C-alpha positions as CSV (number, residue, x, y, z in Angstrom):
1,M,0.0,0.0,0.0
2,I,1.1,3.5,-0.8
3,K,-0.1,6.5,1.1
4,L,0.2,10.1,-0.3
5,A,-0.2,13.0,2.1
6,N,-0.6,16.6,0.9
7,I,1.6,16.2,-2.2
8,Q,2.3,19.7,-3.6
9,K,4.3,20.7,-6.7
10,Q,4.9,24.1,-8.2
11,Y,6.7,25.4,-11.3
12,G,7.4,29.0,-10.8
13,N,4.1,30.6,-10.1
14,N,2.2,27.7,-11.6
15,E,0.8,25.5,-8.7
16,V,0.3,22.1,-10.5
17,L,-0.5,19.9,-7.5
18,K,-2.4,21.5,-4.6
19,G,-2.3,19.0,-1.8
20,I,-3.0,15.5,-3.1
21,S,-3.8,12.9,-0.4
22,M,-4.9,9.4,-1.3
23,T,-4.3,5.7,-0.7
24,I,-3.2,3.2,-3.3
25,P,-3.9,-0.3,-2.0
26,A,-2.3,-3.5,-3.1
27,G,-4.4,-6.0,-5.1
28,E,-6.5,-3.3,-6.8
29,I,-6.2,-1.1,-9.9
30,T,-6.3,2.6,-9.0
31,G,-7.0,5.0,-11.8
32,I,-6.3,8.7,-12.1
33,V,-8.5,10.4,-14.7
34,G,-8.4,14.0,-15.8
35,A,-8.2,16.4,-18.7
36,N,-4.8,17.1,-20.3
37,G,-2.9,19.4,-18.1
38,A,-4.7,18.3,-14.9
39,G,-1.5,17.2,-13.3
40,K,-1.5,13.4,-13.8
41,T,2.0,13.1,-15.2
42,T,3.4,15.5,-12.6
43,L,1.8,13.4,-9.8
44,F,3.3,10.2,-11.2
45,N,6.7,11.7,-11.6
46,C,6.5,12.8,-7.9
47,I,5.5,9.3,-6.8
48,A,8.3,7.7,-8.9
49,G,10.9,10.1,-7.4
50,I,11.8,11.7,-10.7
51,I,11.0,15.3,-9.5
52,P,11.2,16.9,-6.1
53,F,7.9,17.9,-4.3
54,F,6.5,18.8,-0.9
55,G,4.5,16.3,1.1
56,D,4.9,12.7,2.2
57,I,4.8,9.3,0.4
58,D,4.8,6.2,2.6
59,Y,5.2,2.6,1.2
60,D,4.5,-0.4,3.5
61,D,7.5,-2.4,2.3
62,G,10.2,0.1,2.7
63,S,11.8,2.0,-0.2
64,L,9.3,2.5,-3.0
65,R,11.9,3.1,-5.7
66,E,13.4,-0.4,-5.1
67,H,10.0,-2.0,-5.9
68,L,8.7,0.3,-8.6
69,G,8.1,-0.2,-12.3
70,F,7.3,3.0,-14.0
71,L,5.9,3.5,-17.5
72,P,6.3,7.1,-18.7
73,T,3.9,8.6,-21.2
74,N,6.6,8.5,-23.9
75,P,9.4,6.0,-23.3
76,V,12.8,7.0,-24.7
77,Y,15.5,4.6,-25.9
78,L,19.2,4.7,-26.7
79,S,19.6,4.9,-30.5
80,K,21.9,1.9,-30.8
81,L,20.1,-0.6,-28.6
82,T,17.9,-3.3,-30.1
83,G,14.7,-4.3,-28.4
84,E,16.4,-7.5,-27.2
85,E,19.4,-5.6,-25.8
86,Y,17.1,-3.2,-24.0
87,L,15.3,-6.1,-22.3
88,R,18.5,-7.8,-21.3
89,L,19.8,-4.5,-19.9
90,I,16.6,-4.0,-17.9
91,C,16.9,-7.5,-16.4
92,L,20.5,-7.0,-15.5
93,G,19.8,-3.6,-13.9
94,A,17.1,-5.2,-11.7
95,R,19.4,-8.1,-10.9
96,Q,16.9,-10.5,-12.5
97,P,17.9,-13.5,-14.7
98,V,17.3,-13.0,-18.4
99,P,14.5,-15.3,-19.5
100,D,13.7,-16.7,-22.9
101,L,12.9,-13.3,-24.5
102,D,11.1,-14.9,-27.5
103,L,8.7,-16.6,-25.0
104,C,8.2,-13.3,-23.1
105,N,7.6,-11.3,-26.3
106,V,3.8,-11.3,-25.8
107,F,3.4,-8.2,-28.1
108,K,5.3,-9.9,-30.9
109,L,7.8,-7.0,-31.3
110,P,10.8,-7.1,-33.7
111,L,13.4,-7.4,-31.0
112,H,16.2,-7.5,-33.5
113,R,15.5,-4.0,-34.6
114,Y,16.7,-0.8,-32.9
115,A,14.2,0.2,-30.3
116,A,14.6,3.9,-31.1
117,E,13.2,3.1,-34.5
118,Y,10.0,1.6,-33.1
119,S,6.6,3.4,-33.5
120,T,5.1,5.1,-30.5
121,G,2.9,2.1,-29.7
122,M,5.8,-0.4,-30.1
123,K,8.0,1.6,-27.8
124,K,5.3,1.6,-25.2
125,K,4.8,-2.2,-25.5
126,L,8.6,-2.8,-25.2
127,A,8.7,-0.7,-22.0
128,I,5.8,-2.6,-20.5
129,T,7.5,-5.9,-21.3
130,G,10.7,-4.6,-19.6
131,I,8.7,-3.5,-16.5
132,L,7.1,-7.0,-16.2
133,L,10.6,-8.7,-16.5
134,Q,11.8,-6.6,-13.5
135,K,9.6,-8.5,-11.1
136,N,8.3,-5.3,-9.4
137,D,5.6,-5.1,-6.7
138,V,4.4,-1.6,-7.6
139,F,3.4,-0.5,-11.1
140,I,2.7,3.0,-12.3
141,F,1.5,3.3,-15.9
142,D,1.1,6.8,-17.3
143,E,-1.2,6.6,-20.3
144,P,-0.5,2.9,-21.1
145,F,-3.3,2.8,-23.7
146,N,-2.3,5.9,-25.7
147,G,-1.0,5.2,-29.2
148,V,-1.5,1.4,-28.9
149,D,-3.7,-0.6,-31.2
150,I,-7.0,-2.1,-30.0
151,Q,-5.7,-5.7,-29.8
152,S,-2.7,-4.6,-27.7
153,N,-5.0,-2.5,-25.5
154,M,-7.0,-5.6,-24.7
155,L,-3.8,-7.5,-23.9
156,I,-2.6,-4.6,-21.6
157,Q,-6.0,-4.8,-19.8
158,D,-5.5,-8.6,-19.3
159,L,-2.0,-7.9,-18.0
160,L,-3.3,-5.4,-15.5
161,Q,-5.9,-7.9,-14.2
162,K,-3.1,-10.5,-13.8
163,L,-1.0,-8.1,-11.8
164,K,-4.1,-7.4,-9.7
165,Y,-4.6,-11.1,-9.1
166,H,-1.0,-11.4,-7.9
167,G,-1.6,-8.7,-5.3
168,K,0.5,-6.0,-7.0
169,T,0.0,-2.3,-6.3
170,I,-1.2,-0.7,-9.6
171,L,-1.7,3.0,-10.5
172,I,-2.7,4.0,-14.0
173,S,-3.8,7.2,-15.7
174,S,-5.6,8.1,-18.9
175,H,-7.5,11.0,-20.4
176,V,-9.8,8.4,-22.1
177,F,-12.4,7.7,-19.5
178,S,-14.0,4.5,-21.1
179,T,-10.7,2.6,-20.9
180,L,-10.2,3.3,-17.2
181,A,-13.8,2.5,-16.4
182,Q,-13.4,-1.0,-17.8
183,T,-10.2,-1.6,-15.9
184,C,-10.1,0.2,-12.5
185,D,-11.5,-0.7,-9.0
186,V,-11.4,3.0,-8.0
187,L,-11.1,6.2,-9.8
188,H,-9.7,9.6,-8.6
189,H,-10.8,12.5,-10.8
190,L,-7.9,15.0,-10.8
191,K,-9.0,18.5,-11.6
192,E,-7.0,21.7,-11.4
193,G,-4.4,20.1,-9.2
194,R,-6.8,18.5,-6.7
195,I,-8.7,15.3,-6.2
196,H,-12.1,16.5,-7.3
197,R,-13.9,13.2,-6.7
198,T,-13.1,9.6,-5.7
199,A,-15.4,7.0,-7.1
200,L,-16.1,3.2,-6.9
201,P,-17.4,1.4,-10.1
202,D,-21.0,2.2,-9.4
203,E,-20.1,5.9,-9.3
204,F,-18.0,6.0,-12.5
205,A,-20.9,7.3,-14.6
206,A,-21.2,10.3,-12.3
207,V,-17.4,11.0,-12.8
208,E,-17.8,10.8,-16.5
209,A,-20.8,13.2,-16.4
210,D,-18.8,15.6,-14.2
211,M,-15.9,15.5,-16.7
212,A,-18.2,16.2,-19.6
213,Q,-19.6,19.4,-18.1
214,G,-18.7,22.6,-19.9
215,D,-19.3,24.4,-23.2
216,H,-18.5,22.0,-26.0
217,S,-20.1,24.0,-28.8
218,L,-17.9,24.7,-31.8
219,D,-18.2,27.8,-33.9
220,L,-17.0,26.4,-37.2
221,D,-18.0,29.5,-39.1
222,V,-14.7,31.1,-37.9
223,F,-12.9,28.7,-40.4
224,D,-14.9,30.1,-43.4
225,L,-15.6,26.5,-44.6
């Protein structure tokens, strides 16, 4: 279990996170939903220890960074590493034995090719594969479904359910509400740097309705079509 207490982050005069407090239990899939710019990625970077912040993060099993697998929104790779070399490096860095990578290549990636040449979706799937090979207890996925084909999205959802079954601590984000609603046990609606609402599955529809509020009318006449 991870406990966040009054997490605050500010860039200059821009207060991105305004006191986030929440619990992320093991054996559940916790979702963060919000519009672009709501602070989801900043929050994940704080939890992962990538950027400094004010507030407290407590993890039941000691050092969170030693147990954490983190998928950023846009994974970056060294230009001269193949997919296979990347996965081998990931295993060695986590002091894990290198398994049969052909057997573990559930996304059917061209592991002989340079990872930097992969498409956006392929890079994401390679990063997810590496995170799974690290044998982590905590998983943070920032926009795991973005840029990935429908079949792979379904496979990622299956992987998340398997991690849940094994009692892992899972936190995911998306700006696409429907995907999270199909996957999560609890949703936190992040809005303007605060947790605007926390909802269980029978309350997800209310969160979606809340997110949909606003003026969505388009004045297309300005384009002189």
